[in-house]
C-alpha positions in Angstrom: 0.0 0.0 0.0 3.0 2.3 0.2 4.5 3.5 -3.0 8.1 2.3 -3.5 8.0 -0.1 -0.5 11.0 -2.4 -0.9 9.6 -5.1 1.4 7.2 -6.5 -1.4 10.2 -7.1 -3.7 12.0 -8.9 -0.9 9.0 -11.1 -0.4 8.9 -11.9 -4.1 12.6 -12.9 -4.1 12.1 -15.2 -1.1 9.2 -16.8 -2.9 11.3 -17.4 -6.0 14.0 -19.0 -3.9 11.5 -21.3 -2.4 10.1 -22.3 -5.8 13.6 -22.9 -7.1 14.5 -25.1 -4.2 11.2 -27.0 -4.7 11.9 -27.4 -8.4 8.6 -25.8 -9.3 9.6 -22.6 -11.0 10.0 -23.6 -14.7 11.5 -21.7 -17.6 8.7 -19.1 -18.2 8.2 -18.1 -14.5 12.0 -18.0 -14.0 12.4 -15.7 -16.9 9.4 -13.6 -15.8 10.8 -13.1 -12.2 14.4 -12.4 -13.3 13.0 -9.7 -15.7 10.9 -8.4 -12.8 13.9 -8.0 -10.5 15.9 -6.4 -13.2 13.1 -3.9 -13.9 12.7 -3.1 -10.2 16.4 -2.3 -10.0 16.1 0.0 -13.0 13.1 1.8 -11.6 14.7 2.4 -8.3 17.9 3.6 -10.0 16.3 5.9 -12.6 13.4 7.3 -10.6 12.8 8.7 -7.1 10.2 6.1 -6.3 12.1 5.0 -3.2 14.2 8.1 -2.5 12.0 9.8 0.2 10.7 9.1 3.6 7.0 8.1 3.6 6.3 6.9 7.1 6.5 8.6 10.5 8.7 5.9 11.8 11.3 6.3 9.0 11.0 10.1 9.3 11.9 9.8 13.0 15.0 7.7 12.1 16.0 10.3 9.4 15.8 13.2 11.9 17.8 11.2 14.5 20.5 10.6 11.9 20.8 14.4 11.4 21.2 15.1 15.1 23.5 12.2 16.2 26.6 11.0 14.3 25.2 7.4 14.6 22.1 5.8 16.1 24.3 2.8 17.0 25.8 4.6 20.0 22.5 6.0 21.4 20.2 4.9 24.2 16.6 4.9 23.2 13.4 4.7 25.3 10.0 3.8 23.9 7.0 4.9 26.0 4.0 2.8 25.1 3.7 -0.6 23.4 1.2 -0.2 20.6 1.6 -0.6 16.9 3.3 2.8 16.4 5.9 2.0 19.0 6.4 -1.4 17.6 7.0 0.1 14.1 9.3 2.8 15.4 11.3 0.1 17.4 11.7 -1.9 14.2 13.0 1.1 12.3 15.4 2.2 15.0 16.4 -1.4 15.8 17.6 -1.8 12.3 20.4 0.6 13.2 21.5 -1.3 16.3 21.2 1.3 19.1 23.4 0.9 22.2 20.4 0.2 24.6 16.7 0.0 24.2 14.1 0.5 27.0 10.3 0.0 26.9 8.1 1.8 29.4 4.5 0.8 29.5 1.6 0.5 31.9 1.2 -3.2 31.0 4.4 -5.0 31.7 3.4 -8.1 29.6 3.2 -6.2 26.4 6.4 -4.3 27.0 8.2 -7.5 27.8 7.1 -8.9 24.4 8.7 -6.0 22.6 11.8 -6.1 24.8 12.3 -9.7 23.9 11.9 -9.0 20.2 14.2 -6.0 20.1 16.7 -7.1 22.8 15.7 -4.4 25.2 14.6 -4.1 28.9 11.3 -2.9 30.5 10.4 -0.4 33.2 7.2 0.9 34.6 5.8 4.4 33.9 6.5 5.2 37.5 10.2 4.8 36.7 10.2 7.5 34.1 11.6 10.3 36.3 14.6 8.2 37.3 15.2 6.7 33.9 14.6 9.6 31.5 18.1 11.2 31.8 19.7 7.9 30.8 18.3 8.1 27.3 19.3 10.1 24.3 16.2 9.4 22.2 12.7 9.2 23.5 9.7 8.0 21.4 6.2 8.2 23.0 2.9 6.9 21.8 0.3 6.1 24.5 -3.4 6.5 24.9 -3.0 8.7 28.0 -5.4 11.7 28.1 -2.8 13.8 30.0 0.9 14.4 29.3 3.3 11.8 30.9 6.4 13.9 30.5 6.3 17.5 31.7 8.7 20.4 31.3 10.0 20.1 34.9 10.8 16.4 34.4 12.8 17.1 31.2 14.6 20.0 32.9 15.8 17.7 35.7 16.9 15.1 33.1 19.0 17.7 31.2 20.8 18.8 34.4 21.8 15.1 35.1 22.9 14.8 31.4 24.9 18.0 31.8 23.0 19.5 28.9 23.8 16.7 26.4 21.1 17.0 23.7 18.0 14.9 23.9 15.8 14.0 20.9 12.1 13.5 21.6 9.3 12.2 19.4 5.7 12.6 20.6 3.5 10.5 18.4 0.5 10.5 20.6 -2.9 12.3 20.2 -3.5 13.9 22.7 0.2 14.6 23.4 2.4 12.6 25.8 4.9 15.4 26.2 4.1 18.9 27.3 4.4 21.5 24.4 6.5 23.7 26.6 9.3 21.2 26.5 10.1 22.5 23.0 11.3 25.8 24.5 14.1 24.1 26.4 17.7 24.4 25.2 19.3 21.0 24.2 15.9 19.4 23.5 14.7 18.6 19.9 11.0 17.8 20.2 8.9 16.6 17.2 5.3 15.9 17.2 3.1 13.6 15.1 2.2 16.6 13.0 5.9 17.3 12.2 6.6 13.7 11.2 3.4 13.5 9.3 4.3 16.5 7.2 7.7 14.9 6.3 6.0 11.7 5.4 3.4 13.5 3.2 6.2 15.4 1.4 8.0 12.2 0.7 4.9 10.5 -0.6 4.3 13.4 -3.0 7.9 13.0 -4.4 7.3 9.3 -4.9 3.9 9.9 -6.5 5.5 12.1 -9.1 7.9 9.3 -9.9 5.1 6.8 -10.6 4.6 8.0 -14.2 8.3 7.6 -15.1 8.3 4.2 -13.4 5.3 3.0 -15.3 6.9 4.0 -18.6 9.9 1.8 -17.8 7.7 -1.1 -16.7 5.4 -0.9 -19.8 8.5 -1.0 -22.1 9.8 -4.1 -20.4 6.4 -5.8 -20.3 6.2 -5.3 -24.0 9.6 -7.0 -24.4 8.6 -9.9 -22.2 5.3 -10.4 -24.0 7.2 -10.5 -27.3 9.5 -13.1 -25.9 6.6 -15.1 -24.5 4.8 -14.9 -27.9 8.0 -16.3 -29.6 7.8 -19.3 -27.3 4.6 -20.4 -29.1 6.4 -20.9 -32.4 9.3 -22.9 -30.8 7.7 -26.3 -31.8 7.2 -25.1 -35.4 10.8 -23.9 -35.6 12.1 -27.2 -34.1 10.0 -29.2 -36.7 11.5 -27.1 -39.5 15.0 -27.7 -38.3 14.3 -31.4 -38.0 13.1 -31.6 -41.6 16.1 -29.5 -42.8 18.5 -31.7 -40.8 17.1 -34.9 -42.2 17.5 -33.5 -45.8 21.0 -32.4 -45.1 22.1 -35.8 -43.7 20.5 -37.6 -46.5 22.2 -35.5 -49.2 25.6 -35.6 -47.3 25.4 -39.5 -47.0 24.6 -39.7 -50.8 27.5 -37.4 -51.7 29.9 -39.3 -49.5 28.9 -42.6 -51.2 29.5 -41.0 -54.7 32.9 -39.7 -53.6 33.8 -43.2 -52.3 33.1 -44.5 -55.8 35.6 -42.1 -57.2 33.2 -39.6 -58.9 34.4 -36.1 -59.6 34.3 -34.1 -56.3 33.4 -30.8 -57.9 30.4 -32.4 -59.7 29.3 -34.2 -56.5 29.4 -30.9 -54.5 27.5 -29.0 -57.2 24.8 -31.6 -57.2 24.8 -31.7 -53.4 24.1 -28.0 -53.2 21.5 -28.1 -55.9 19.6 -31.0 -54.3 19.6 -29.3 -50.9 18.3 -26.0 -52.4 15.5 -27.9 -54.2 14.5 -29.7 -51.0 14.5 -26.5 -48.9 12.5 -24.5 -51.5 10.0 -27.3 -52.3 7.6 -26.6 -49.4 7.1 -22.8 -50.0 7.0 -23.3 -53.8 4.4 -26.1 -53.4 2.3 -24.0 -51.1 2.3 -21.1 -53.5 1.4 -23.3 -56.4 -1.5 -24.9 -54.7 -2.8 -21.9 -52.8 -6.2 -20.3 -53.5 -6.3 -16.7 -54.8 -6.9 -15.4 -51.2 -4.1 -17.4 -49.7 -1.6 -16.6 -52.4 -1.4 -12.9 -51.5 -0.8 -13.7 -47.8 1.8 -16.3 -48.7 3.6 -14.0 -51.1 3.8 -11.3 -48.4 5.1 -13.7 -45.8 7.7 -15.1 -48.2 8.8 -11.6 -49.1 9.5 -11.0 -45.4 11.3 -14.3 -45.0 13.6 -13.9 -48.0 13.6 -10.1 -48.1 14.4 -9.9 -51.8 11.5 -11.5 -53.5 9.9 -9.1 -56.1 6.3 -7.9 -55.4 3.8 -7.4 -58.3 
């Protein structure tokens, strides 16, 4: 549902690997998927379909990377345990933060996330003592009142000796008091801020769709042309079999004549003439026995095949 989402392509690749391992892919599907992966790479290289941030979770990571040299060295606290927190934890977790903490009213749900993302859990009552230990704080709860006030953040900054703190409030209503944004050494972003970044990124990707579709349509046409050519493979194979039988027959005949001591030049001349007659016999016979309606079609087709046949 997200334009330019790379996970779908990854799922296709895994499916193809499974099919290959099971021996069920086949020539046509293998060709189709290899073309698909090639086109996907071309689209991502030549367009901006995947260049911009289009989710609030990825926008949060992008902002964190602007403020800190590396997420890998940061301590992160997630307040809440819903879907948004789970999504943000997955995005930040992909960058291997130093420590991850989950604070939630219900310990069981927080423990599930902690096990998945190799973190630890605390209760909401532990927030005052734990806040200063974290460089990045992401909140998204259903609380009707702010959980983190200006005074609490001021105390945390004193303990941190004014090392900067990055905070993301993704809750509605807010989990972090708006006045926190006035504090020095605090970077506070709300759900509206991240939503704006995501919308701008979506607009960029949407503009790239037209270019991507042109690339895809071109390659679809090429693939369908290749697929159509597969339908004539049996006919081509049959033609080659007939020609090969004629060739072997005439070569065997020529070799017997040479073994009897006949003139090699004469044998080769008659070999080439016999092969020419046999190869031309089918189209000449078809033309000679065609109806008036069929003759025009046959003549046009033969002109294309031989390219130099005169047209009346």
